[in-house]
Residue, then its C-alpha position, 0 to 999 in steps of 0.5 A: x909475363x915478362x921478370x921485370x929487373x930490381x933495378x927499375x922498380x921504385x922503392x918504398x923510400x920514393x911512394x912514402x913522399x907526400x900527395x902534391x898540392x892541388x885539388x882536394x877531390x883528385x888528391x882523394x883519387x890521384x897521388x903522383x900522376x897515378x890511381x892511388x893505390x887504394x883506388x887500384x886494388x878496388x878496381x882489381x876486386x870488382x874485375x875479380x869477382x865479376x870474372x868468377x861468379x861467371x868463370x865459376x857458373x861454366x867450369x861448374x856446368x861443364x864439369x859438376x852441373x849437380x854434385x856435392x860441393x864438398x866433392x874433389x872435382x867439384x873443389x877443383x871447378x872451384x878453384x881454378x875459377x878462383x885462379x883464373x880469376x884472380x890472374x884474368x883481373x891482375x892482366x887487366x890491372x897490367x894494360x890499365x896501368x902498362x905494367x907487367x903481369x909478372x909483376x905481381x910475383x909469377x913471372x913467367x922466366x921463372x914458371x916451376x924453375x928452381x924456387x919452384x923445386x925449392x918450395x916443393x923440398x920445403x912443403x914436403x920437409x915440413x909436413x914430413x918433418x911434423x908428422x914425424x915428430x907428431x909420430x915420434x910421440x905416438x901421436x900418428x898411425x899411418x893405418x890400414x891402406x885406404x887405396x889399391x893399385x891404380x886407385x893410388x896412381x889416380x888420386x895421387x895425380x888427382x891431389x898434385x894437381x888439386x893442390x898447385x891449382x890451391x897454391x896458385x890461386x891462394x898464393x896469387x890471391x892474397x900476395x900478387x896484384x893484392x900485395x903490390x898494390x896495398x904496398x904501394x899505400x901503405x908499406x911492404x910489412x905492413x901489407x903484409x901483415x894485412x893480408x895474412x891476417x885476411x888469409x887466416x881469416x878466409x880459413x874460418x870457413x872450414x869445418x873444424x878450424x880452431x884459433x890455434x890453427x889460423x895463427x898457423x896460418x896467418x903465420x906461414x902467410x907471413x912467412x911466404x910474403x918474406x920468400x916474396x920480398x927476399x926472391x920477388x917471385x911467388x914462385x918459392x911459395x906456391x912450391x911450399x903451399x901445394x906440397x905441403x896441403x899435398x902431403x897432409x891430404x894424400x901422403x899422410x892422409x889427415x885433415x888438412x885446416x880441419x877438413x878431410x877428402x876422399x882419396x887419402x892414401x892410408x886411414x891414418x889417425x891422429x891421438x893425442x893431446x892439442x897441442x901435439x896432434x893439431x887437434x880436429x884442425x889438423x897437423x898445421x895447428x901442431x905447436x910442433x909446425x909453430x917451431x917448424x917454420x919459425x925455424x924456416x925462416x931463419x934457413x931462408x933468409x942463410x939460403x936468400x940474403x937481402x941481396x945489394x939492390x933490394x927487391x922491391x916486394x911491392x911489386x912482387x917481380x922477379x930478383 
């Protein structure tokens, strides 16, 4: 997955030009000599689905053939299969389009570099400030330790790896090739809004989720699109996503999108009005988190100002 220079990326104004006159059927499928973005996206999703069905079956049979679907091990197998399928489908599309896979947001040269760790810092600061503020208003209690000794280390490592995989899958699937191709057709921000709404809609299936929590998911999705737009990379978003979920589930032991898994650090409790604690979905549905995310937009804008030669984040390549 090689890093691409933004100077070689097409400008959005160039993509907006109308198709050349010709056969109406051809114009339906072809634009400027290549398959239209919508058809490429459809092909990607079909390949992803085929890979996901086969990969999920194999991994689940190997690691958890008869376990409960809500067990951590089963969930890890499922998330791993999902990410491998999303990446594999993007690799196939890269071959078809004669492009680098790194162009879709995860350039290998930036793997676990400065942006990733900066994202981790943002994620831990977000959940720490959020729970700390809730606690300051007497809405959070850490409680007694739920794990002891080696159990703490075992679960700490497991959840660290688990949420890293979750971050990889959700960021790459919603803001990798999908955003790259859709943005070529309708522009970056319309595509970012559409996919962030899809990102929120997917979370509706989580137990205990509500509309405020879903709005928070959409907002953070837009923030991660903004970080991609400024840096040309998803590494920041992956780090922040993983770190926030890790802090929420393990370190502070509160619901994550309405779900509470075993193996958390303490028997923490939330108590107080939903606007403060987030209610059933957890702190990410707290109004305080909305304020933190809006502040993050401002901070990130200062840390990563618009470059003189703007990164074309429809490609999600590298800054």
